[in-house]
VMD Tcl script that draws the C-alpha trace (Angstrom):
set ca {
  {33.07 61.52 -9.03}
  {36.57 60.68 -10.71}
  {39.58 61.65 -8.67}
  {42.10 61.17 -11.17}
  {39.78 63.16 -13.77}
  {39.80 66.09 -10.74}
  {43.36 66.00 -10.54}
  {44.11 66.09 -14.46}
  {41.28 69.16 -14.54}
  {41.91 70.77 -11.85}
  {46.19 70.36 -11.60}
  {47.27 68.97 -14.58}
  {51.20 69.54 -14.34}
  {53.62 67.28 -11.70}
  {55.93 69.27 -10.46}
  {59.43 69.35 -8.36}
  {59.96 70.42 -4.87}
  {62.29 73.50 -6.18}
  {59.04 74.51 -8.56}
  {56.62 75.53 -5.85}
  {56.25 78.90 -6.28}
  {53.78 78.77 -2.82}
  {56.60 79.20 0.30}
  {53.44 77.40 2.41}
  {52.88 74.72 -0.41}
  {57.18 74.49 -0.53}
  {57.51 74.72 3.52}
  {54.85 72.00 4.51}
  {56.35 69.72 1.17}
  {59.66 69.55 2.77}
  {58.73 69.49 6.42}
  {57.02 66.15 5.89}
  {59.66 64.88 3.62}
  {62.69 66.00 6.34}
  {60.83 65.04 9.70}
  {56.72 64.05 8.79}
  {57.90 59.82 7.03}
  {56.54 58.21 9.69}
  {53.18 60.00 9.37}
  {53.20 61.29 5.31}
  {54.79 60.30 2.42}
  {54.80 62.53 -0.56}
  {52.40 60.84 -3.99}
  {53.42 63.90 -6.08}
  {53.21 67.24 -6.48}
  {50.65 68.88 -8.74}
  {50.36 72.81 -10.26}
  {47.05 73.47 -12.20}
  {44.57 76.20 -12.13}
  {43.69 75.37 -8.37}
  {46.88 76.33 -7.44}
  {49.34 74.05 -6.47}
  {48.42 71.01 -4.60}
  {50.59 68.25 -2.38}
  {49.84 64.78 -2.76}
  {50.26 62.42 -0.12}
  {49.71 58.98 1.70}
  {48.31 59.75 4.89}
  {48.59 57.40 8.14}
  {45.45 58.04 9.37}
  {45.94 56.39 13.06}
  {42.45 54.69 13.45}
  {42.07 51.96 15.58}
  {40.78 48.51 14.62}
  {37.09 49.05 15.63}
  {36.44 52.44 13.59}
  {33.08 54.60 13.65}
  {33.19 54.97 10.25}
  {35.36 53.66 7.33}
  {38.29 55.67 7.35}
  {41.60 53.48 6.13}
  {44.49 53.04 7.90}
  {46.35 55.56 5.02}
  {44.39 57.96 2.93}
  {45.06 59.60 0.16}
  {45.24 63.21 0.36}
  {45.75 66.28 -1.34}
  {46.66 70.04 0.28}
  {45.75 72.57 -1.61}
  {48.09 75.81 -1.41}
  {45.69 78.36 -4.08}
  {48.56 81.35 -3.48}
  {48.03 84.83 -2.20}
  {47.33 84.87 1.47}
  {44.67 82.15 1.97}
  {44.43 78.98 4.33}
  {45.87 75.64 3.20}
  {42.50 73.17 1.58}
  {42.57 69.46 2.09}
  {40.76 67.19 -0.14}
  {40.62 63.45 0.81}
  {41.67 61.59 -2.58}
  {38.90 59.07 -2.82}
  {35.57 58.80 -4.47}
  {33.94 56.11 -2.00}
  {35.33 58.69 1.31}
  {32.57 59.04 3.56}
  {30.02 61.42 4.34}
  {30.62 62.98 7.96}
  {30.49 65.73 9.81}
  {32.98 68.70 9.36}
  {33.98 68.68 6.25}
  {33.48 71.86 3.65}
  {31.38 71.82 1.14}
  {33.06 71.92 -2.48}
  {31.57 72.28 -5.74}
  {30.13 69.70 -8.01}
  {32.83 66.89 -9.21}
  {35.10 68.23 -6.26}
  {36.21 65.46 -3.83}
  {35.12 66.32 -0.52}
  {37.16 68.22 1.77}
  {37.98 67.90 5.72}
  {37.71 70.60 8.35}
  {40.33 70.66 9.93}
  {40.17 74.07 11.93}
  {37.78 76.26 12.89}
  {39.10 80.26 12.83}
  {39.24 81.95 10.17}
  {42.71 82.72 8.30}
  {43.20 85.28 9.62}
  {43.56 84.21 13.09}
  {45.42 80.29 12.17}
  {47.77 82.19 9.92}
  {49.67 83.92 13.98}
  {50.89 80.58 14.15}
  {50.30 78.62 11.44}
  {53.58 76.05 11.05}
  {53.34 72.94 8.81}
  {53.78 70.72 11.82}
  {50.69 72.06 13.00}
  {49.11 71.18 9.38}
  {50.38 67.54 9.59}
  {48.77 67.05 13.35}
  {45.82 68.84 12.83}
  {44.82 66.57 9.85}
  {45.97 63.58 12.10}
  {43.60 64.82 14.86}
  {40.48 65.12 12.36}
  {41.02 61.07 11.16}
  {41.40 59.80 14.73}
  {38.56 61.89 16.17}
  {36.55 60.67 13.21}
  {37.72 56.78 13.73}
  {36.10 57.47 17.32}
  {32.79 59.38 16.38}
  {34.25 62.69 18.52}
  {33.83 64.94 15.31}
  {31.52 66.65 16.34}
  {30.02 67.65 20.67}
  {26.74 68.29 20.58}
  {26.77 71.48 22.28}
  {28.77 73.19 19.48}
  {27.21 74.63 16.25}
  {26.75 72.97 13.30}
  {28.62 72.72 10.24}
  {27.32 75.09 8.23}
  {25.57 74.02 5.43}
  {26.79 75.65 2.18}
  {30.55 77.36 1.22}
  {29.90 81.31 1.07}
  {30.22 83.20 -2.07}
  {31.03 86.42 -0.99}
  {27.48 88.00 -1.70}
  {24.85 88.16 0.89}
  {21.88 89.45 0.61}
  {19.14 90.30 3.55}
  {15.55 90.02 3.54}
  {12.73 89.77 6.14}
  {10.98 86.53 6.76}
  {7.39 88.21 5.80}
  {9.08 88.86 2.28}
  {10.52 85.00 2.54}
  {6.82 83.80 2.86}
  {4.78 86.16 0.68}
  {7.45 86.35 -2.08}
  {5.11 84.79 -4.27}
  {2.82 87.79 -4.13}
  {5.71 90.73 -3.92}
  {7.40 92.46 -6.86}
  {10.96 92.76 -5.23}
  {14.39 94.65 -5.98}
  {17.32 93.65 -4.62}
  {19.55 97.54 -3.51}
  {23.12 96.81 -3.25}
  {25.54 98.97 -0.96}
  {29.06 99.78 -1.49}
  {30.59 97.30 -1.95}
  {28.39 95.61 -4.12}
  {28.68 92.08 -2.35}
  {26.06 93.00 0.72}
  {21.92 93.80 -1.13}
  {19.09 94.22 0.76}
  {16.23 92.26 -0.55}
  {12.93 95.10 -0.71}
  {9.53 95.52 -2.24}
  {9.74 97.78 -5.94}
  {7.15 100.67 -3.69}
  {9.76 100.61 -1.08}
  {12.64 101.80 -3.54}
  {13.71 105.29 -3.21}
  {15.20 107.61 -5.27}
  {17.47 106.71 -8.45}
  {19.65 104.63 -6.79}
  {20.45 101.13 -8.57}
  {18.47 97.79 -7.74}
  {18.42 94.33 -9.14}
  {15.00 93.06 -9.91}
  {14.38 89.43 -8.35}
  {11.80 87.00 -7.98}
  {12.04 85.02 -5.39}
  {10.49 81.10 -5.09}
  {11.05 80.27 -1.43}
  {10.91 76.51 -0.28}
  {11.30 75.14 3.70}
  {12.89 72.04 3.74}
  {10.71 69.34 6.12}
  {13.49 68.20 9.10}
  {12.29 64.53 8.52}
  {13.83 65.18 4.43}
  {17.12 66.95 5.70}
  {20.45 65.44 5.45}
  {23.83 66.82 5.84}
  {24.63 68.37 1.61}
  {28.10 67.34 0.83}
  {28.15 69.50 -2.66}
  {26.99 73.13 -3.70}
  {24.76 73.23 -6.73}
  {26.33 74.70 -9.52}
  {23.09 75.28 -11.80}
  {19.15 74.80 -11.75}
  {19.77 71.02 -12.84}
  {21.81 69.94 -10.37}
  {20.10 72.69 -7.54}
  {16.92 70.61 -8.11}
  {17.84 67.51 -7.93}
  {19.18 68.38 -4.58}
  {15.96 69.82 -3.18}
  {13.73 66.81 -4.87}
  {16.05 64.57 -2.68}
  {14.96 66.72 0.20}
  {11.25 66.41 -0.98}
  {10.97 69.38 -3.32}
  {10.12 69.21 -7.05}
  {11.12 72.73 -8.00}
  {10.33 72.18 -11.59}
  {6.86 70.89 -11.29}
  {6.60 74.03 -8.96}
  {8.09 77.07 -10.93}
  {5.96 75.75 -14.16}
  {2.82 76.73 -11.92}
  {4.30 79.62 -10.53}
  {5.58 80.89 -13.54}
  {2.36 79.94 -15.35}
  {0.02 82.07 -13.41}
  {1.82 84.89 -13.44}
  {2.14 84.58 -17.24}
  {-1.38 84.58 -17.44}
  {-1.65 88.12 -16.00}
  {1.60 89.06 -17.86}
  {1.58 92.91 -17.57}
  {0.49 92.63 -13.68}
  {3.27 90.69 -13.59}
  {5.55 92.23 -15.74}
  {8.69 92.96 -13.21}
  {8.69 89.59 -11.91}
  {8.53 88.22 -15.37}
  {11.77 90.15 -16.71}
  {13.90 89.91 -13.54}
  {16.00 87.69 -11.92}
  {15.24 84.42 -10.01}
  {16.49 83.41 -6.42}
  {15.37 80.40 -5.08}
  {15.21 80.92 -0.94}
  {15.77 77.35 0.61}
  {15.15 77.67 4.78}
  {16.38 74.72 5.91}
  {16.58 72.73 10.08}
  {19.64 72.95 11.37}
  {20.31 70.02 13.54}
  {22.82 69.49 16.10}
  {24.28 65.51 15.62}
  {22.47 64.10 18.55}
  {19.11 65.20 16.38}
  {17.92 68.63 18.79}
  {17.24 71.26 16.08}
  {18.88 74.41 17.10}
  {17.86 76.90 14.28}
  {17.57 77.24 10.75}
  {19.70 78.16 7.78}
  {18.54 80.74 4.96}
  {20.56 79.77 1.31}
  {19.81 81.46 -2.15}
  {20.56 79.92 -4.88}
  {20.42 83.25 -8.04}
  {20.24 82.53 -11.71}
  {21.31 85.58 -13.91}
  {18.56 84.69 -16.62}
  {15.65 86.24 -16.59}
  {12.17 84.40 -15.01}
  {10.52 84.52 -18.42}
  {13.63 82.24 -20.19}
  {13.56 80.21 -17.54}
  {10.07 79.84 -18.33}
  {10.49 79.04 -21.64}
  {13.29 76.44 -20.67}
  {10.31 74.45 -18.53}
  {7.96 74.65 -22.15}
  {5.19 76.93 -20.61}
  {6.71 80.08 -23.07}
  {7.32 81.56 -26.08}
  {9.95 84.47 -25.87}
  {8.65 86.95 -28.49}
  {10.00 90.05 -29.94}
  {7.37 92.68 -29.84}
  {4.65 93.31 -28.03}
  {2.58 93.17 -31.22}
  {2.64 89.77 -30.47}
  {0.83 89.93 -27.72}
  {4.06 90.09 -25.26}
  {3.41 92.78 -22.51}
  {6.66 92.11 -20.68}
  {8.47 89.91 -23.74}
  {6.91 86.34 -23.01}
  {3.83 84.82 -23.76}
  {2.33 81.29 -22.19}
  {2.60 78.48 -24.82}
  {-0.69 77.61 -26.39}
  {0.27 73.39 -25.52}
  {3.41 72.66 -22.50}
  {5.97 71.66 -23.99}
  {9.01 69.28 -22.37}
  {11.36 70.87 -19.90}
  {14.50 71.82 -21.44}
  {17.86 69.82 -19.08}
  {20.24 71.16 -21.28}
  {19.15 74.51 -21.02}
  {18.77 74.60 -17.20}
  {21.87 72.69 -16.60}
  {22.89 75.65 -18.61}
  {21.83 78.04 -16.22}
  {24.01 78.81 -13.04}
  {23.58 79.30 -10.03}
  {25.41 81.41 -7.59}
  {25.11 80.14 -4.37}
  {24.27 83.09 -1.96}
  {23.72 83.94 1.99}
  {20.31 85.20 3.25}
  {20.43 87.05 6.33}
  {16.81 86.99 8.22}
  {16.81 90.51 9.18}
  {16.37 90.75 13.03}
  {13.20 90.31 13.72}
  {10.77 88.45 17.25}
  {12.12 85.09 16.47}
  {15.75 86.00 15.17}
  {15.83 88.32 18.66}
  {14.89 85.69 21.00}
  {17.40 82.77 19.86}
  {20.15 84.66 19.89}
  {19.31 85.85 23.99}
  {19.29 82.03 24.58}
  {15.66 81.44 24.76}
  {13.39 79.17 22.58}
  {10.26 80.95 22.80}
  {9.08 84.75 21.20}
  {7.47 86.76 23.62}
  {4.95 89.02 21.92}
  {2.57 89.70 24.97}
  {1.24 92.86 25.46}
  {3.45 95.17 27.49}
  {2.73 99.01 28.78}
  {5.54 100.55 30.39}
  {4.28 103.92 32.15}
  {8.12 106.29 32.21}
  {9.90 106.98 29.48}
  {12.69 108.01 30.98}
  {16.19 107.67 32.74}
  {14.91 103.65 33.12}
  {12.63 102.31 31.11}
  {14.60 104.21 28.35}
  {17.04 101.10 28.68}
  {15.73 98.69 29.87}
  {12.61 98.16 27.46}
  {15.14 98.52 24.07}
  {17.39 95.97 26.16}
  {14.37 93.48 26.60}
  {12.90 94.52 22.91}
  {16.64 93.13 21.34}
  {15.23 89.81 23.35}
  {12.71 89.75 21.81}
  {10.42 90.51 24.64}
  {6.95 92.19 24.80}
  {4.46 94.97 22.14}
  {5.18 98.36 24.15}
  {2.81 100.48 24.95}
  {4.69 103.44 25.86}
  {3.00 106.33 28.60}
  {4.48 109.34 29.11}
  {3.53 113.06 29.46}
  {7.45 114.76 29.44}
  {9.64 115.95 27.58}
  {13.34 115.29 26.56}
  {14.91 118.42 27.93}
  {18.92 119.05 27.53}
  {20.37 117.41 30.76}
  {18.07 114.65 29.93}
  {20.75 113.45 27.06}
  {22.86 113.02 30.21}
  {21.47 109.16 30.90}
  {18.86 108.41 27.71}
  {18.61 106.68 24.47}
  {17.94 110.22 22.62}
  {20.23 112.36 21.06}
  {20.89 115.89 20.52}
  {17.85 116.45 17.26}
  {15.64 114.63 20.14}
  {15.42 117.82 22.34}
  {11.93 118.60 23.17}
  {10.56 115.74 21.95}
  {7.67 113.44 23.34}
  {9.56 110.78 25.12}
  {6.57 108.58 25.12}
  {7.38 109.25 20.95}
  {11.05 109.39 21.01}
  {10.91 105.44 23.30}
  {8.35 103.89 21.46}
  {9.89 104.93 18.14}
  {13.16 103.54 19.09}
  {11.40 100.30 20.45}
  {9.53 100.24 16.92}
  {12.99 100.40 14.67}
  {14.77 97.46 16.42}
  {12.59 94.79 15.13}
  {11.91 93.88 11.89}
  {8.66 92.73 12.85}
  {4.60 93.25 11.82}
  {3.81 92.64 15.45}
  {6.51 95.14 16.75}
  {5.29 98.56 16.30}
  {5.26 100.43 19.55}
  {2.41 103.18 20.70}
  {2.68 106.23 21.93}
  {0.30 107.51 24.28}
  {0.97 111.59 25.88}
  {-0.55 111.66 29.25}
  {0.35 111.54 32.73}
  {-0.56 108.82 35.12}
  {-1.79 108.59 39.05}
  {-3.20 112.17 38.99}
  {-6.35 112.57 40.91}
  {-9.64 113.48 38.58}
  {-7.25 112.87 35.46}
  {-8.81 109.65 33.83}
  {-7.61 109.05 30.40}
  {-9.77 107.05 28.11}
  {-6.61 105.73 26.06}
  {-4.61 105.32 28.99}
  {-7.73 103.01 30.82}
  {-7.74 101.02 26.92}
  {-3.88 100.28 27.27}
  {-3.81 98.82 30.91}
  {-6.89 97.03 30.45}
  {-5.96 95.82 26.83}
  {-2.14 94.36 28.80}
  {-0.49 91.44 29.67}
  {2.29 93.48 31.80}
  {2.39 96.90 32.86}
  {5.90 98.04 34.29}
  {5.84 101.13 36.03}
  {8.84 102.81 36.03}
  {8.40 106.27 36.48}
  {10.12 106.79 39.91}
  {7.06 107.59 41.35}
  {4.73 106.77 43.96}
  {1.59 108.69 42.83}
  {1.98 106.45 39.36}
  {2.72 103.46 41.24}
  {0.05 103.20 43.50}
  {-1.98 103.78 40.82}
  {-1.24 101.14 38.59}
  {-1.26 98.73 41.59}
  {-4.93 100.35 42.66}
  {-5.99 100.04 38.84}
  {-8.77 97.24 38.17}
  {-6.64 96.11 34.84}
  {-6.09 92.38 35.33}
  {-2.22 92.73 34.29}
  {0.66 91.89 36.06}
  {2.59 94.67 37.38}
  {6.42 95.14 38.06}
  {8.12 98.34 38.89}
  {11.61 99.81 38.60}
  {13.20 102.23 40.06}
  {16.61 103.66 40.43}
  {18.29 104.33 43.92}
  {18.43 108.87 44.87}
  {22.18 108.13 44.43}
  {21.92 105.81 41.17}
  {23.53 104.09 43.16}
  {21.39 101.37 42.83}
  {18.06 99.43 41.28}
  {15.24 97.86 42.04}
  {12.84 95.53 40.53}
  {8.93 94.22 42.87}
  {7.71 92.20 40.73}
  {3.95 90.73 41.61}
  {3.38 87.34 41.72}
  {1.09 85.94 38.47}
  {-2.15 85.56 40.63}
  {-1.70 89.27 41.73}
  {-2.52 88.06 46.03}
  {0.35 90.74 46.71}
  {0.48 93.87 44.95}
  {2.90 96.71 44.10}
  {1.43 98.50 47.56}
  {2.66 95.52 49.29}
  {5.56 95.15 47.53}
  {6.25 98.88 48.40}
  {5.81 97.82 52.45}
  {7.64 94.98 52.55}
  {11.31 96.70 50.22}
  {11.06 99.47 52.97}
  {11.40 96.37 55.55}
  {14.35 95.26 54.33}
  {15.75 98.58 53.40}
  {15.43 99.46 57.73}
  {16.41 95.79 58.51}
  {18.84 94.93 56.20}
  {21.96 96.70 57.23}
  {23.93 95.42 53.85}
  {21.11 98.32 52.44}
  {22.40 101.16 54.65}
  {21.93 104.48 53.02}
  {20.47 102.51 50.26}
  {17.58 105.21 49.88}
  {19.73 107.97 51.03}
  {19.47 111.77 49.23}
  {22.24 112.66 47.84}
  {24.38 115.49 48.78}
  {25.25 116.37 45.42}
  {22.71 117.39 43.29}
  {22.55 119.45 39.64}
  {20.14 122.64 39.07}
  {19.28 122.43 35.51}
  {17.68 126.18 34.89}
  {17.42 127.83 38.59}
  {13.83 126.92 38.92}
  {13.74 125.65 42.77}
  {12.00 122.07 41.91}
  {14.25 121.79 38.78}
  {17.23 119.59 39.81}
  {18.87 116.19 38.50}
  {20.71 113.81 40.48}
  {24.81 113.58 39.37}
  {24.26 109.56 37.79}
  {27.17 109.25 34.96}
  {25.31 106.76 31.90}
  {28.01 103.96 32.84}
  {26.00 103.76 35.91}
  {22.09 103.74 34.34}
  {23.56 101.48 31.37}
  {25.32 98.96 33.80}
  {22.59 98.63 36.03}
  {19.88 98.63 33.81}
  {21.12 95.58 32.03}
  {20.75 94.39 35.60}
  {16.95 95.41 36.13}
  {16.11 93.77 32.41}
  {17.81 90.60 33.29}
  {15.67 90.39 36.11}
  {12.40 91.89 34.79}
  {12.61 89.35 31.67}
  {13.16 86.59 34.43}
  {11.00 87.15 37.23}
  {8.13 87.57 33.84}
  {8.67 84.30 33.42}
  {8.19 83.22 36.94}
  {4.49 82.84 38.29}
  {6.39 83.55 41.86}
  {6.66 87.51 43.26}
  {10.21 88.61 43.90}
  {11.94 91.87 45.34}
  {15.52 92.54 43.77}
  {18.04 95.07 44.12}
  {21.42 95.70 42.55}
  {24.17 98.15 44.73}
  {26.74 98.90 42.06}
  {30.19 99.45 44.25}
  {32.58 102.04 43.24}
  {34.64 99.52 41.25}
  {32.18 98.09 39.42}
  {31.62 95.51 41.78}
  {27.36 94.11 42.51}
  {26.09 92.67 45.18}
  {23.00 91.26 44.87}
  {19.92 91.02 46.94}
  {16.45 88.94 46.85}
  {14.11 88.44 48.66}
  {10.19 86.61 48.00}
  {6.86 88.33 48.10}
  {5.65 87.38 51.35}
  {1.75 86.41 51.69}
  {-0.53 89.61 52.39}
  {-3.82 89.78 54.53}
  {-6.27 92.73 54.28}
  {-8.20 93.21 57.34}
  {-11.23 96.42 56.04}
  {-12.39 98.39 58.80}
  {-14.41 100.98 59.15}
  {-13.67 102.18 55.88}
  {-9.75 101.56 56.03}
  {-8.44 98.89 54.48}
  {-5.05 97.24 57.01}
  {-2.59 95.58 55.20}
  {-1.05 92.53 56.93}
  {2.22 90.19 55.39}
  {4.00 86.88 56.46}
  {7.06 88.23 56.96}
  {5.73 90.88 59.65}
  {3.53 88.47 61.15}
  {6.36 86.50 61.61}
  {8.90 88.81 63.24}
  {5.75 89.37 65.51}
  {5.43 85.96 66.77}
  {8.91 85.03 67.44}
  {9.61 88.65 69.31}
  {6.01 86.89 71.42}
  {7.44 83.09 71.86}
  {10.94 85.02 72.80}
  {9.48 86.45 75.92}
  {7.05 83.81 76.60}
  {5.80 83.67 79.59}
  {6.18 87.80 79.82}
  {3.81 90.27 77.82}
  {5.76 92.35 75.37}
  {5.56 94.76 72.54}
  {6.14 97.89 70.87}
  {5.93 100.09 68.17}
  {4.70 99.72 64.64}
  {6.02 101.39 61.60}
  {3.97 101.49 58.05}
  {3.09 103.30 54.97}
  {0.09 105.42 55.38}
  {-2.03 106.69 52.16}
  {-4.45 108.99 52.92}
  {-6.59 109.46 50.38}
  {-6.92 105.76 49.21}
  {-7.20 105.27 53.00}
  {-4.42 102.22 53.35}
  {-2.57 101.52 55.84}
  {0.65 99.00 54.97}
  {2.33 97.57 57.85}
  {5.48 97.09 57.60}
  {7.65 96.47 60.70}
  {7.13 95.96 64.32}
  {10.31 96.65 66.86}
  {10.98 94.77 70.15}
  {10.05 96.19 72.85}
  {12.10 99.18 74.06}
  {14.77 98.35 77.39}
  {12.92 100.10 80.17}
  {9.66 98.75 78.86}
  {7.89 96.06 81.76}
  {6.38 92.56 80.97}
  {5.14 90.73 83.48}
  {2.23 87.35 82.52}
  {-0.46 89.55 83.46}
  {0.76 92.79 81.37}
  {2.74 94.53 79.00}
  {3.69 98.46 79.04}
  {6.22 99.97 76.63}
  {8.74 102.00 77.34}
  {10.46 104.94 75.31}
  {14.21 104.19 75.84}
  {15.12 104.28 71.87}
  {11.73 104.93 70.82}
  {12.28 108.66 68.53}
  {15.61 107.64 67.17}
  {14.23 104.69 64.95}
  {11.15 106.37 64.28}
  {13.22 109.38 62.70}
  {15.99 106.64 61.75}
  {13.52 104.71 59.69}
  {11.94 107.69 57.76}
  {15.35 108.65 57.23}
  {16.62 105.40 55.41}
  {13.13 105.13 53.65}
  {12.68 109.01 52.54}
  {10.17 109.70 55.38}
  {7.59 106.78 53.55}
  {8.15 104.34 56.91}
  {6.64 106.45 60.07}
  {4.47 105.08 63.28}
  {1.49 103.62 62.47}
  {0.31 102.09 65.97}
  {1.44 99.60 68.43}
  {1.75 95.71 69.24}
  {2.32 93.79 72.69}
  {1.36 89.95 72.93}
  {-1.07 88.15 75.17}
  {0.24 85.43 76.65}
  {-0.26 81.49 76.32}
  {-4.36 80.21 76.77}
  {-5.14 83.61 76.36}
  {-7.18 85.16 73.50}
  {-6.74 88.27 70.78}
  {-9.45 90.51 71.85}
  {-8.63 93.99 74.08}
  {-8.56 93.70 77.02}
  {-9.76 96.77 79.91}
  {-6.07 98.35 79.81}
  {-6.27 97.26 76.05}
  {-9.11 99.53 75.75}
  {-7.39 102.25 77.36}
  {-4.93 101.91 75.17}
  {-6.32 102.56 71.54}
  {-8.68 105.00 73.17}
  {-5.38 107.17 74.12}
  {-4.15 106.10 70.81}
  {-7.01 107.20 68.61}
  {-6.96 109.99 70.12}
  {-2.69 110.79 69.38}
  {-3.40 110.48 65.65}
  {-6.64 112.30 65.17}
  {-4.68 114.99 65.18}
  {-3.20 113.30 61.75}
  {-6.43 112.48 60.59}
  {-5.30 108.61 61.13}
  {-7.48 105.93 63.66}
  {-5.81 104.60 66.10}
  {-4.31 101.20 65.58}
  {-2.93 98.05 67.29}
  {-1.76 94.84 67.07}
  {-2.61 92.31 69.94}
  {-0.60 88.57 68.75}
  {-1.66 85.73 70.29}
  {-0.91 81.84 70.59}
  {-2.38 81.71 67.01}
  {-3.98 84.12 66.26}
  {-3.62 87.88 65.68}
  {-5.98 90.93 65.71}
  {-6.10 94.02 64.55}
  {-7.75 96.63 66.35}
  {-9.06 100.02 65.52}
  {-10.93 102.99 66.53}
  {-10.90 106.50 64.80}
  {-11.59 108.90 67.90}
  {-13.21 112.04 66.84}
  {-15.82 109.34 65.69}
  {-16.51 105.81 67.25}
  {-16.56 105.60 70.37}
  {-15.80 101.30 70.52}
  {-12.81 100.31 69.22}
  {-13.55 97.42 66.17}
  {-11.00 94.67 65.46}
  {-10.57 92.13 62.98}
  {-8.37 88.50 63.75}
  {-6.33 86.15 61.25}
  {-4.93 82.95 61.70}
  {-1.06 83.42 61.70}
}
mol new
graphics top color blue
foreach p $ca { graphics top sphere $p radius 0.5 }
foreach p [lrange $ca 0 end-1] q [lrange $ca 1 end] { graphics top cylinder $p $q radius 0.2 }
display resetview
């Protein structure tokens, strides 16, 4: 480019400092003259249609060896456009190198360096002439050192903004060639939403728009230095990046002209060329995609005429249903006409789809797994939208409840949603977040976990899921989901009764540890960890929202629900991205402080004995082994606590107590005492809302002695069977040996001899 010609055209009047009308320009010029003579010298002061320009000879401070060819003294121009706008710094050299952190300028303009990444509204708060000089100097020094751009920084925008923006979905961009589109402006007229013509409602003003979309291959992408101003220069820009714009438009437009009646709307609309360009950082890694549009004011038909493939007609009688007809013989491209067709660079904002949600969440791969969430109440209604905004999951919501007025205290619903089904309300909210073909959420209104109530839709959803999330706060539902024959991985999320803590139970991906197992392990931590004391206590204060005796709800503010739900959503997302099972607990203090507890899912052994299933995890096995080793050579023992499900005939052993203080142990026998036993049972039941109960006894055998029950053991198991028979439960005894454990099992009302199962520790 010719710098002198540009200066003459843009700033044709040379003036004195006293003639400057911009106070910022005058103060800058005087500062340079009086205080920065060692760095810069004024060459000229200019005025023109583009504002006022302070032209300087600037000493760049470049080192002996410069990464880019920067001169020791560069001629620069600092433009002050008038009004409240940021100064713009041009380098007045036609062969100045292309570097990072340059502003894009119009064709025919010199390169402009980007010295400030702040917006002017912020920068002007501290702007001084001295700061401007220092920022220019810093830019040149960093450029010479190759340090203009940190690889961790976001890259430069590819085009300068014009103030105009359009919003459209990626699906419309990808299928633009088959769509009749319109751009509907907002109240300001600078923001337009592009939608199919079929979705235009009412008599809204709308600009007919035809979109031609192109993707620049990453291998062809180089930094854009200047913004094209017309169709000709746009074609040149795309040609350098492997796209023949005019050849492609000739093909597209010819197809439309062949069926002009069907395509009349497109032929008579404005053309928007959308270009999808990869964004790469200085180290070559891809950081996303940039969409830009170049919009013409000319009709597509007029562009077809300039491309030599159409003629304009005056009336339909001449065969022009769309006002244009196909040329019998394609003519030459009228370059002059195309250059005369101005294009306006417009920013394109892709709608919030799964890909964009994923990138904004800091993740790389969209997560379109099928997720079923059971429960659309407080925690489910907050966690599921949070995960959806991170680009996660395709949802099915199962709930049979309706939204009542008191639910609004901690729900995503609003007043007008009262009496709506929670399943439909939450599914609708989830579907509205992402503009994505696979984001539609399904609602199933049904109750889960009630014996004898089978629902084909529920079973089909569970069978087809990749992930199942129990957010029902119902033991019936959790256990039903744990036992369901679906191959999906299960998670359970719930608040503590007082609403000051939240819990996540995550099965491992192979489901070797189920929700039932995790429930028992979680309860063991609750009774064992001093920091979790009172975790499951029933709150003293509750609220009766009707006169019914069961219409009670807890007093939990929405702010706490949102805080805990955010922690759960983050934890669930992380757990879903790993293969391991985990128990997570978040406790929220009165001042907002968060304590987090994390426990791995412990491996589980299961014994099927006489119609019952007994489960024993590695954590409990290790605890019993440690208590045995501590007392050797004497025997020891104590009571067993567990979770019992009588209809399912399942017992999950959760905890084992140490021998009471009044117990008697020797190398040949053990007699369990009673000191503090009942108090421990009562405390464990109180700490776990009655879920952990006394289920049997355990004791150890000394070294070199196996785990088969002795005569004394048989007598005790018979006594246990008699006691537990009153609760329709079997008598259960666990014997710990040197290398294995035995579970001894007996029902007094039916059995005459005990059954035993053994396992290696």
